[in-house]
C-alpha positions as a LaTeX table, in Angstrom:
\begin{tabular}{lrrr}
\hline
Residue & $x$ (\AA) & $y$ (\AA) & $z$ (\AA) \\
\hline
Met1 & $-61.91$ & $-149.91$ & $-175.23$ \\
Gln2 & $-63.14$ & $-153.36$ & $-174.41$ \\
Asn3 & $-65.79$ & $-153.06$ & $-177.27$ \\
Leu4 & $-63.38$ & $-151.95$ & $-179.96$ \\
Leu5 & $-62.95$ & $-155.41$ & $-181.39$ \\
Lys6 & $-66.57$ & $-155.74$ & $-182.29$ \\
Ile7 & $-67.47$ & $-154.99$ & $-185.85$ \\
Leu8 & $-70.87$ & $-153.93$ & $-187.36$ \\
Val9 & $-71.33$ & $-155.80$ & $-190.58$ \\
Ala10 & $-74.68$ & $-154.58$ & $-191.63$ \\
Leu11 & $-74.75$ & $-153.87$ & $-195.34$ \\
Ala12 & $-76.05$ & $-150.43$ & $-194.81$ \\
Val13 & $-72.67$ & $-149.61$ & $-193.21$ \\
Ile14 & $-70.32$ & $-151.39$ & $-195.54$ \\
Val15 & $-70.84$ & $-149.56$ & $-198.79$ \\
Thr16 & $-67.40$ & $-148.50$ & $-199.86$ \\
Gly17 & $-65.59$ & $-150.10$ & $-202.88$ \\
Ser18 & $-66.29$ & $-151.00$ & $-206.44$ \\
Thr19 & $-65.20$ & $-154.59$ & $-207.47$ \\
Val20 & $-68.33$ & $-156.81$ & $-206.85$ \\
His21 & $-67.81$ & $-160.27$ & $-205.36$ \\
Ala22 & $-69.68$ & $-162.68$ & $-207.78$ \\
Gln23 & $-71.00$ & $-165.09$ & $-205.36$ \\
Ser24 & $-72.47$ & $-162.81$ & $-202.53$ \\
Gly25 & $-73.28$ & $-159.62$ & $-204.33$ \\
Leu26 & $-70.72$ & $-157.70$ & $-202.06$ \\
Asn27 & $-67.84$ & $-155.85$ & $-203.39$ \\
Ser28 & $-64.34$ & $-157.15$ & $-202.61$ \\
Tyr29 & $-63.78$ & $-154.75$ & $-199.50$ \\
Gln30 & $-67.13$ & $-155.58$ & $-197.98$ \\
Gln31 & $-66.33$ & $-159.25$ & $-198.40$ \\
Ala32 & $-62.87$ & $-158.74$ & $-196.70$ \\
Ala33 & $-64.70$ & $-157.09$ & $-193.79$ \\
Leu34 & $-67.00$ & $-160.08$ & $-193.45$ \\
Asp35 & $-64.20$ & $-162.53$ & $-193.95$ \\
Gly36 & $-62.21$ & $-160.70$ & $-191.22$ \\
Gln37 & $-64.97$ & $-160.94$ & $-188.82$ \\
Glu38 & $-65.58$ & $-164.51$ & $-189.59$ \\
Ala39 & $-61.88$ & $-165.38$ & $-189.10$ \\
Gln40 & $-61.84$ & $-163.56$ & $-185.77$ \\
Asn41 & $-64.96$ & $-165.27$ & $-184.53$ \\
Lys42 & $-63.05$ & $-168.50$ & $-185.31$ \\
Gly43 & $-59.93$ & $-167.40$ & $-183.48$ \\
Asp44 & $-57.89$ & $-166.98$ & $-186.69$ \\
His45 & $-56.55$ & $-163.60$ & $-185.71$ \\
Ala46 & $-53.86$ & $-163.46$ & $-188.37$ \\
Thr47 & $-56.37$ & $-163.73$ & $-191.23$ \\
Ala48 & $-58.66$ & $-161.48$ & $-189.42$ \\
Phe49 & $-55.88$ & $-158.87$ & $-189.25$ \\
Ala50 & $-55.07$ & $-159.28$ & $-192.95$ \\
Gln51 & $-58.63$ & $-159.02$ & $-194.06$ \\
Tyr52 & $-59.18$ & $-155.82$ & $-191.76$ \\
Lys53 & $-56.24$ & $-154.15$ & $-193.38$ \\
Ile54 & $-57.71$ & $-154.69$ & $-196.80$ \\
Ala55 & $-61.07$ & $-153.44$ & $-195.91$ \\
Cys56 & $-59.86$ & $-150.47$ & $-194.04$ \\
Phe57 & $-56.91$ & $-149.18$ & $-196.10$ \\
Asp58 & $-58.17$ & $-150.03$ & $-199.46$ \\
Gly59 & $-61.93$ & $-150.07$ & $-198.84$ \\
Asn60 & $-62.17$ & $-147.15$ & $-196.29$ \\
Ile61 & $-64.60$ & $-149.28$ & $-194.14$ \\
Gly62 & $-64.61$ & $-147.49$ & $-190.94$ \\
Val63 & $-65.62$ & $-150.19$ & $-188.54$ \\
Thr64 & $-62.88$ & $-152.45$ & $-189.86$ \\
Cys65 & $-60.36$ & $-149.64$ & $-189.22$ \\
Asn66 & $-61.54$ & $-149.50$ & $-185.73$ \\
Asn67 & $-61.03$ & $-153.20$ & $-185.34$ \\
Leu68 & $-57.67$ & $-153.07$ & $-186.95$ \\
Gly69 & $-56.61$ & $-150.26$ & $-184.77$ \\
Ala70 & $-57.69$ & $-152.07$ & $-181.55$ \\
Met71 & $-55.72$ & $-155.13$ & $-182.51$ \\
Ala72 & $-52.60$ & $-153.15$ & $-183.48$ \\
Tyr73 & $-52.78$ & $-150.81$ & $-180.42$ \\
Arg74 & $-53.20$ & $-153.57$ & $-177.86$ \\
Gly75 & $-51.18$ & $-156.25$ & $-179.53$ \\
Thr76 & $-54.27$ & $-158.58$ & $-179.59$ \\
His77 & $-53.00$ & $-161.74$ & $-180.92$ \\
Val78 & $-50.89$ & $-159.86$ & $-183.40$ \\
Ala79 & $-47.66$ & $-157.92$ & $-183.02$ \\
Lys80 & $-48.29$ & $-154.51$ & $-181.32$ \\
Asp81 & $-47.75$ & $-151.70$ & $-183.88$ \\
Leu82 & $-48.70$ & $-148.28$ & $-182.61$ \\
Pro83 & $-47.95$ & $-146.33$ & $-185.96$ \\
Leu84 & $-50.28$ & $-148.71$ & $-187.81$ \\
Ala85 & $-52.80$ & $-148.36$ & $-185.09$ \\
Arg86 & $-52.67$ & $-144.70$ & $-185.46$ \\
Arg87 & $-53.22$ & $-144.70$ & $-189.10$ \\
Ala88 & $-56.20$ & $-147.15$ & $-188.63$ \\
Tyr89 & $-57.83$ & $-144.97$ & $-186.07$ \\
Glu90 & $-57.21$ & $-141.89$ & $-188.17$ \\
Lys91 & $-59.20$ & $-143.50$ & $-191.01$ \\
Gly92 & $-61.85$ & $-144.80$ & $-188.73$ \\
Cys93 & $-62.37$ & $-141.34$ & $-187.29$ \\
Ala94 & $-62.63$ & $-139.84$ & $-190.69$ \\
Ala95 & $-65.48$ & $-142.35$ & $-191.33$ \\
Asn96 & $-67.08$ & $-140.81$ & $-188.13$ \\
Val97 & $-66.49$ & $-143.87$ & $-185.95$ \\
Ala98 & $-66.47$ & $-142.15$ & $-182.48$ \\
Ser99 & $-64.44$ & $-144.88$ & $-180.77$ \\
Ser100 & $-61.64$ & $-144.44$ & $-183.43$ \\
Cys101 & $-61.63$ & $-140.54$ & $-182.95$ \\
Asp102 & $-61.44$ & $-141.15$ & $-179.08$ \\
Val103 & $-58.24$ & $-143.17$ & $-179.36$ \\
Tyr104 & $-56.86$ & $-141.31$ & $-182.36$ \\
Gly105 & $-57.05$ & $-138.11$ & $-180.52$ \\
Lys106 & $-55.50$ & $-139.63$ & $-177.26$ \\
Met107 & $-52.58$ & $-140.77$ & $-179.57$ \\
Leu108 & $-52.01$ & $-137.44$ & $-181.00$ \\
Lys109 & $-52.16$ & $-135.97$ & $-177.52$ \\
Asn110 & $-49.83$ & $-138.29$ & $-176.16$ \\
Gly111 & $-47.37$ & $-138.81$ & $-179.04$ \\
Glu112 & $-48.19$ & $-142.49$ & $-179.39$ \\
Gly113 & $-47.44$ & $-144.07$ & $-182.71$ \\
Gly114 & $-46.01$ & $-140.91$ & $-184.11$ \\
Pro115 & $-45.16$ & $-137.13$ & $-183.19$ \\
Glu116 & $-47.16$ & $-135.53$ & $-180.46$ \\
Asp117 & $-49.66$ & $-133.03$ & $-181.83$ \\
Ile118 & $-51.97$ & $-131.63$ & $-179.26$ \\
Ala119 & $-53.44$ & $-129.04$ & $-181.56$ \\
Ala120 & $-54.37$ & $-131.77$ & $-183.99$ \\
Ser121 & $-56.03$ & $-133.87$ & $-181.21$ \\
Leu122 & $-58.74$ & $-131.33$ & $-180.59$ \\
Gly123 & $-60.71$ & $-132.11$ & $-183.67$ \\
Pro124 & $-60.96$ & $-135.94$ & $-183.12$ \\
Leu125 & $-61.49$ & $-135.65$ & $-179.34$ \\
Thr126 & $-64.33$ & $-133.13$ & $-179.83$ \\
Lys127 & $-65.86$ & $-135.41$ & $-182.35$ \\
Ala128 & $-65.52$ & $-138.46$ & $-179.97$ \\
Cys129 & $-66.99$ & $-136.47$ & $-177.06$ \\
Asp130 & $-69.79$ & $-135.44$ & $-179.10$ \\
Gly131 & $-70.35$ & $-139.00$ & $-180.02$ \\
Gly132 & $-70.65$ & $-139.92$ & $-176.47$ \\
Arg133 & $-67.09$ & $-141.08$ & $-175.53$ \\
Glu134 & $-66.62$ & $-139.96$ & $-171.98$ \\
Ser135 & $-62.75$ & $-140.54$ & $-171.99$ \\
Ala136 & $-62.50$ & $-138.14$ & $-174.86$ \\
Cys137 & $-64.54$ & $-135.55$ & $-172.95$ \\
Tyr138 & $-62.04$ & $-135.98$ & $-170.02$ \\
Asn139 & $-59.10$ & $-135.62$ & $-172.26$ \\
Leu140 & $-60.50$ & $-132.58$ & $-174.05$ \\
Gly141 & $-61.42$ & $-131.12$ & $-170.71$ \\
Tyr142 & $-57.84$ & $-131.52$ & $-169.54$ \\
Leu143 & $-56.51$ & $-129.68$ & $-172.53$ \\
Tyr144 & $-58.89$ & $-126.68$ & $-172.08$ \\
Tyr145 & $-58.00$ & $-126.71$ & $-168.30$ \\
Ala146 & $-54.28$ & $-126.79$ & $-168.82$ \\
Gly147 & $-54.40$ & $-124.65$ & $-171.98$ \\
Lys148 & $-52.41$ & $-127.16$ & $-174.05$ \\
Gly149 & $-52.99$ & $-126.72$ & $-177.76$ \\
Val150 & $-55.73$ & $-124.27$ & $-177.23$ \\
Ala151 & $-56.27$ & $-121.09$ & $-175.07$ \\
Ala152 & $-57.10$ & $-122.17$ & $-171.39$ \\
Asp153 & $-60.76$ & $-122.08$ & $-170.73$ \\
Leu154 & $-61.72$ & $-123.14$ & $-167.18$ \\
Gly155 & $-65.47$ & $-123.03$ & $-167.78$ \\
Lys156 & $-65.16$ & $-125.20$ & $-170.78$ \\
Gly157 & $-62.80$ & $-127.53$ & $-169.08$ \\
Arg158 & $-65.20$ & $-127.91$ & $-166.00$ \\
Gly159 & $-68.09$ & $-128.38$ & $-168.48$ \\
Leu160 & $-66.18$ & $-131.18$ & $-170.27$ \\
Phe161 & $-65.30$ & $-132.72$ & $-167.03$ \\
Gly162 & $-68.94$ & $-132.73$ & $-166.05$ \\
Lys163 & $-69.94$ & $-134.44$ & $-169.22$ \\
Ala164 & $-67.26$ & $-137.14$ & $-168.76$ \\
Cys165 & $-68.44$ & $-137.64$ & $-165.23$ \\
Glu166 & $-72.18$ & $-138.02$ & $-166.54$ \\
Gly167 & $-70.66$ & $-140.82$ & $-168.86$ \\
Gly168 & $-69.04$ & $-142.56$ & $-165.96$ \\
Asn169 & $-65.47$ & $-141.45$ & $-166.32$ \\
Val170 & $-63.91$ & $-141.59$ & $-162.88$ \\
Asp171 & $-61.14$ & $-139.06$ & $-163.60$ \\
Gly172 & $-63.66$ & $-136.65$ & $-164.91$ \\
Cys173 & $-65.71$ & $-136.92$ & $-161.76$ \\
Tyr174 & $-62.61$ & $-136.29$ & $-159.58$ \\
Ala175 & $-61.53$ & $-133.36$ & $-161.67$ \\
Leu176 & $-65.01$ & $-131.95$ & $-161.66$ \\
Gly177 & $-65.09$ & $-132.20$ & $-157.80$ \\
Leu178 & $-61.74$ & $-130.24$ & $-157.39$ \\
Met179 & $-63.10$ & $-127.48$ & $-159.77$ \\
Ser180 & $-66.37$ & $-127.15$ & $-158.11$ \\
Gln181 & $-64.78$ & $-127.14$ & $-154.72$ \\
Asn182 & $-62.27$ & $-124.46$ & $-155.59$ \\
Gly183 & $-64.60$ & $-122.38$ & $-157.79$ \\
Gln184 & $-62.52$ & $-122.89$ & $-160.96$ \\
Gly185 & $-64.46$ & $-122.29$ & $-164.22$ \\
Gly186 & $-67.59$ & $-121.31$ & $-162.19$ \\
Ala187 & $-69.00$ & $-120.78$ & $-158.81$ \\
Val188 & $-67.97$ & $-122.74$ & $-155.81$ \\
Asp189 & $-70.39$ & $-125.69$ & $-155.63$ \\
Leu190 & $-69.62$ & $-127.83$ & $-152.47$ \\
Thr191 & $-72.75$ & $-130.00$ & $-153.11$ \\
Gly192 & $-71.68$ & $-130.80$ & $-156.59$ \\
Ala193 & $-68.18$ & $-131.32$ & $-155.53$ \\
Ala194 & $-69.24$ & $-133.80$ & $-152.84$ \\
Lys195 & $-71.40$ & $-135.63$ & $-155.30$ \\
Ala196 & $-68.71$ & $-135.87$ & $-157.84$ \\
Phe197 & $-66.10$ & $-137.09$ & $-155.21$ \\
Gln198 & $-68.67$ & $-139.54$ & $-154.00$ \\
Thr199 & $-69.02$ & $-140.91$ & $-157.67$ \\
Ser200 & $-65.31$ & $-141.22$ & $-158.13$ \\
Cys201 & $-64.99$ & $-142.95$ & $-154.69$ \\
Glu202 & $-67.60$ & $-145.57$ & $-155.71$ \\
Gln203 & $-65.58$ & $-146.32$ & $-158.79$ \\
Gly204 & $-62.43$ & $-147.02$ & $-156.84$ \\
Lys205 & $-60.60$ & $-143.59$ & $-156.93$ \\
Ala206 & $-58.55$ & $-143.27$ & $-153.88$ \\
Asp207 & $-58.20$ & $-139.50$ & $-153.77$ \\
Gly208 & $-61.96$ & $-139.26$ & $-154.50$ \\
Cys209 & $-62.66$ & $-141.30$ & $-151.25$ \\
Leu210 & $-60.32$ & $-139.08$ & $-149.28$ \\
Asn211 & $-62.00$ & $-135.92$ & $-150.49$ \\
Tyr212 & $-65.51$ & $-137.35$ & $-150.14$ \\
Gly213 & $-64.47$ & $-138.49$ & $-146.51$ \\
Asn214 & $-63.24$ & $-134.77$ & $-145.96$ \\
Ala215 & $-66.73$ & $-133.46$ & $-147.09$ \\
Leu216 & $-68.55$ & $-136.00$ & $-144.85$ \\
Tyr217 & $-66.37$ & $-135.14$ & $-141.81$ \\
Gly218 & $-66.85$ & $-131.39$ & $-142.20$ \\
Gly219 & $-70.36$ & $-131.41$ & $-143.54$ \\
Glu220 & $-69.21$ & $-129.61$ & $-146.65$ \\
Gly221 & $-71.84$ & $-129.92$ & $-149.30$ \\
Val222 & $-73.36$ & $-133.01$ & $-147.58$ \\
Thr223 & $-74.92$ & $-133.76$ & $-144.45$ \\
Gln224 & $-72.17$ & $-134.24$ & $-141.81$ \\
Asp225 & $-71.78$ & $-137.84$ & $-140.82$ \\
Arg226 & $-68.59$ & $-138.81$ & $-139.14$ \\
Val227 & $-69.25$ & $-142.51$ & $-138.95$ \\
Ala228 & $-69.52$ & $-142.55$ & $-142.64$ \\
Ala229 & $-66.52$ & $-140.35$ & $-142.87$ \\
Arg230 & $-64.42$ & $-142.89$ & $-140.90$ \\
Glu231 & $-65.58$ & $-145.57$ & $-143.20$ \\
Thr232 & $-64.85$ & $-143.68$ & $-146.33$ \\
Phe233 & $-61.27$ & $-142.68$ & $-145.09$ \\
Ala234 & $-60.73$ & $-146.28$ & $-144.48$ \\
Lys235 & $-61.91$ & $-147.06$ & $-148.22$ \\
Ala236 & $-59.54$ & $-144.37$ & $-149.42$ \\
Cys237 & $-56.68$ & $-146.03$ & $-147.48$ \\
Asn238 & $-57.56$ & $-149.40$ & $-148.87$ \\
Ala239 & $-57.37$ & $-147.90$ & $-152.33$ \\
Gly240 & $-53.95$ & $-146.51$ & $-151.66$ \\
Ala241 & $-54.44$ & $-143.05$ & $-150.33$ \\
Ile242 & $-52.00$ & $-142.23$ & $-147.41$ \\
Gly243 & $-54.24$ & $-139.50$ & $-146.16$ \\
Gly244 & $-57.01$ & $-141.93$ & $-145.77$ \\
Cys245 & $-54.93$ & $-144.32$ & $-143.81$ \\
Met246 & $-53.80$ & $-141.42$ & $-141.46$ \\
Asn247 & $-57.30$ & $-140.07$ & $-140.94$ \\
Thr248 & $-58.69$ & $-143.55$ & $-140.31$ \\
Gly249 & $-55.89$ & $-144.08$ & $-137.60$ \\
Ile250 & $-56.58$ & $-140.72$ & $-136.00$ \\
Leu251 & $-60.39$ & $-141.28$ & $-135.83$ \\
Ala252 & $-60.00$ & $-144.62$ & $-134.44$ \\
Arg253 & $-57.61$ & $-143.55$ & $-131.78$ \\
Thr254 & $-59.76$ & $-140.57$ & $-130.65$ \\
Gly255 & $-63.12$ & $-142.36$ & $-131.02$ \\
Asp256 & $-64.49$ & $-139.93$ & $-133.48$ \\
Gly257 & $-67.12$ & $-141.40$ & $-135.89$ \\
Gly258 & $-67.25$ & $-144.59$ & $-133.73$ \\
Ala259 & $-65.71$ & $-146.52$ & $-130.87$ \\
Val260 & $-62.14$ & $-145.96$ & $-129.70$ \\
Asp261 & $-60.23$ & $-148.79$ & $-131.23$ \\
Met262 & $-56.49$ & $-148.59$ & $-130.80$ \\
Ala263 & $-56.01$ & $-151.87$ & $-132.68$ \\
Met264 & $-57.58$ & $-150.33$ & $-135.64$ \\
Ala265 & $-55.69$ & $-147.14$ & $-135.33$ \\
Arg266 & $-52.40$ & $-149.09$ & $-135.07$ \\
Lys267 & $-53.34$ & $-151.12$ & $-138.21$ \\
Tyr268 & $-54.13$ & $-147.98$ & $-140.34$ \\
Phe269 & $-51.07$ & $-145.95$ & $-139.23$ \\
Gly270 & $-49.16$ & $-149.15$ & $-140.19$ \\
Tyr271 & $-50.70$ & $-149.07$ & $-143.68$ \\
Ala272 & $-49.61$ & $-145.39$ & $-144.00$ \\
Cys273 & $-46.16$ & $-146.45$ & $-142.91$ \\
Lys274 & $-46.01$ & $-149.26$ & $-145.67$ \\
Leu275 & $-46.95$ & $-146.53$ & $-148.08$ \\
Gly276 & $-44.14$ & $-144.68$ & $-147.26$ \\
Asn277 & $-45.33$ & $-142.15$ & $-144.62$ \\
Gln278 & $-42.91$ & $-141.64$ & $-141.74$ \\
Asp279 & $-45.74$ & $-140.12$ & $-139.43$ \\
Gly280 & $-47.62$ & $-143.29$ & $-139.89$ \\
Cys281 & $-44.66$ & $-145.31$ & $-138.83$ \\
Asn282 & $-44.06$ & $-143.03$ & $-135.83$ \\
Glu283 & $-47.84$ & $-143.22$ & $-134.79$ \\
Ala284 & $-47.98$ & $-146.98$ & $-135.17$ \\
Lys285 & $-44.86$ & $-147.54$ & $-132.84$ \\
Ala286 & $-46.53$ & $-145.24$ & $-130.27$ \\
Ile287 & $-49.45$ & $-147.57$ & $-129.92$ \\
Pro288 & $-48.59$ & $-150.71$ & $-127.82$ \\
Gln289 & $-49.62$ & $-154.04$ & $-129.35$ \\
Gln290 & $-52.29$ & $-155.56$ & $-127.40$ \\
\hline
\end{tabular}
């Protein structure tokens, strides 16, 4: 959502309203949109917020609704106001602003700023996904996967997770990996699963690294490489996956995927212990300090 506060001010976009501003030739709502952007650029967020409200709610200028929604949703230099954000994003979505549809659908799905309405979230999320918003594709995929607000459809869910992953959504890649690995919503695809787990790992997903490490270790859908597996398990551990810590400790202790390294084994078992795994505590204690 880092781009939600940017506004398109091309006159071809800002066309709604009837009262013409005498000096510029713009109507009052278009002028409010431009004044809001100018105020925001100067750091006058209170004025920007007030002008965006006029341009959005009175002038139906979708891009200003998106800006207004972002400010109210995140509390960006103004008081956080989720009900207002929901209304603004709704109007932005009605004006076919994909980013507004994305957040509006998520707010309906999660009950933010008003009642939860999962069935109603499907339309905005679909519009946002079709408009290239990968997070909307992920949320929509989850609804089809779980059968929430719509009949469960694993094939559609898997396809949407794939679309989310293609757009760079880390959770979409991880979900795609699990479904491909287990043959949910289509055939088992270990190669596709390994690739999806790798992508999620590269973006910092701890469980994605753990699953990709498992694929490398066993040669499931990817060329077996236990050296890379050991490194990937360590990456999973460093991102917070207990399994990654335990696996790194085991491989370091046995010399699988590299040299025997008891200090490393003790360290990674210790990480698992710190994350709340008693087996990690026991294994770390069993290795004497050098």
